[in-house]
C-alpha positions in Angstrom: 0.1 0.0 0.1 1.3 3.4 -0.8 2.4 5.9 1.9 -0.4 8.0 3.2 0.0 11.7 2.2 -1.3 12.9 5.7 1.3 10.9 7.5 3.1 13.3 9.9 0.7 16.1 9.6 -1.1 17.1 12.7 -4.6 15.5 13.1 -7.8 17.2 12.8 -10.7 17.5 15.2 -13.0 14.9 13.7 -10.3 12.3 13.6 -9.6 12.8 17.2 -13.2 12.9 18.3 -13.8 9.6 16.4 -10.6 8.2 18.1 -12.0 9.3 21.5 -15.4 7.7 20.6 -13.8 4.3 19.9 -11.8 4.5 23.2 -14.9 5.6 25.2 -16.8 2.5 23.8 -13.7 0.3 24.9 -13.8 1.9 28.2 -17.4 1.8 28.6 -17.8 -2.0 27.6 -15.0 -2.9 30.1 -16.6 -1.1 33.0 -20.0 -2.7 32.1 -18.5 -6.1 32.1 -16.9 -5.3 35.5 -20.2 -4.1 36.9 -22.2 -7.1 35.6 -19.6 -9.4 37.2 -19.9 -7.5 40.5 -23.6 -7.7 40.4 -23.5 -11.4 39.7 -21.2 -11.9 42.6 -23.5 -9.7 44.9 -26.6 -11.7 43.8 -25.0 -15.0 44.7 -24.1 -13.6 48.3 -27.6 -12.8 49.3 -28.6 -12.4 53.0 -27.3 -10.5 56.1 -24.3 -12.7 56.6 -22.8 -11.4 53.2 -23.4 -7.7 53.7 -19.7 -6.9 54.3 -18.7 -9.1 51.2 -21.3 -7.3 49.1 -20.1 -3.9 50.2 -16.5 -4.8 49.5 -17.4 -6.1 45.8 -19.2 -2.8 45.2 -16.3 -0.7 46.5 -13.8 -2.8 44.6 -15.7 -2.4 41.2 -16.2 1.3 41.8 -12.5 1.8 42.6 -11.5 -0.3 39.5 -13.8 1.8 37.4 -12.1 5.0 38.4 -8.6 3.9 38.2 -9.1 2.1 34.8 -10.7 5.2 33.2 -7.5 7.2 34.3 -4.9 4.6 33.7 -6.1 3.3 30.3 -5.1 6.4 28.3 -2.0 7.2 30.2 -0.6 3.5 30.0 -1.4 3.5 26.0 0.0 7.1 25.4 3.2 6.2 27.4 3.8 2.5 26.0 2.5 2.9 22.4 1.9 6.6 21.8 -1.6 5.9 21.0 -4.8 4.4 22.4 -6.7 1.7 20.3 -8.9 4.3 19.2 -6.0 6.3 17.9 -4.5 3.2 16.5 -7.6 2.4 14.4 -7.8 6.2 13.2 -4.1 6.1 12.2 -3.1 8.8 14.8 -0.2 8.9 17.3 0.8 11.2 20.0 4.3 12.7 20.0 6.1 15.5 21.9 6.4 18.7 19.9 10.1 18.0 19.8 9.3 14.7 18.0 10.2 12.5 21.1 8.1 9.7 22.2 5.7 10.5 25.1 7.1 9.6 28.6 5.0 9.0 31.7 5.4 12.6 33.2 4.2 14.0 29.8 1.4 11.6 29.7 0.2 12.5 33.1 0.3 16.2 32.3 -1.7 15.5 29.2 -4.4 13.8 31.1 -4.5 16.7 33.7 -5.0 18.9 30.4 -7.7 16.4 29.1 -9.4 16.9 32.6 -9.2 20.7 32.6 -10.3 20.7 28.9 -13.4 18.8 29.9 -14.1 20.8 33.0 -14.1 24.0 31.0 -17.2 23.0 29.2 -15.0 21.1 26.5 -13.5 24.5 25.3 -10.1 22.9 25.6 -11.0 20.2 22.9 -12.8 22.7 20.7 -9.5 24.7 20.9 -8.2 22.4 18.3 -10.3 23.9 15.6 -8.7 27.4 16.1 -5.1 26.5 16.9 -2.8 26.6 14.0 -0.9 23.7 15.3 -4.3 21.7 16.0 -3.4 21.5 19.6 -5.9 21.3 22.4 -5.3 22.4 25.9 -4.2 18.8 26.7 -1.6 18.9 24.1 -0.4 22.4 25.1 0.0 21.2 28.9 1.5 17.9 27.9 3.7 19.5 25.2 2.2 17.0 22.6 0.9 16.9 19.0 -1.4 14.4 17.6 -0.2 13.4 14.1 -1.5 11.1 11.4 0.5 8.0 11.2 1.9 6.0 8.0 -0.8 3.4 8.4 -4.5 3.9 8.8 -6.2 0.7 9.3 -9.7 2.1 8.8 -8.8 3.9 5.6 -7.1 0.8 4.2 -10.0 -1.3 4.8 -12.3 1.2 3.1 -9.7 1.2 0.1 -9.8 -2.6 0.1 -13.7 -2.6 0.1 -13.6 -0.1 -2.7 -11.3 -2.3 -4.8 -13.8 -5.1 -4.5 -12.9 -8.8 -4.0 -9.3 -9.9 -4.9 -10.4 -12.0 -7.8 -12.5 -9.0 -9.2 -9.4 -6.7 -9.1 -7.4 -8.9 -11.5 -10.3 -9.2 -14.1 -10.5 -5.6 -15.4 
């Protein structure tokens, strides 16, 4: 497959929103499965004898949900420079100097994420007006979101457009 002409350019708002949406679904499904498991365990432990255990399961599931929602992006940003949503959208996070993201910058970027959301999402909308397409999370974390060489979703669309393998050679 030929090189993506967007590779290395800063990613736009829509691509980033779509990547976030994919990650939101991954996080939500994970937390729903944990909640369903906790509910199943709690229902098995009916009666006054198990009140403490049911409470511990509820607290454990709640703590897991909070920690997972924070750790998920930070770990993926640090280890891979991209979350699964960004991978599917062909996006990568890099520092403004081109270096890979390290834990400290990932944490700062997450703080910027929280501030962007707390300010009625203005920090994310900022991407639309910033000449480098940086949101507040990028500014605080000293990062850019760029298009990568490979975009799995665009490659899939191109393969579908081309038709089945046998049909391509029959023209």
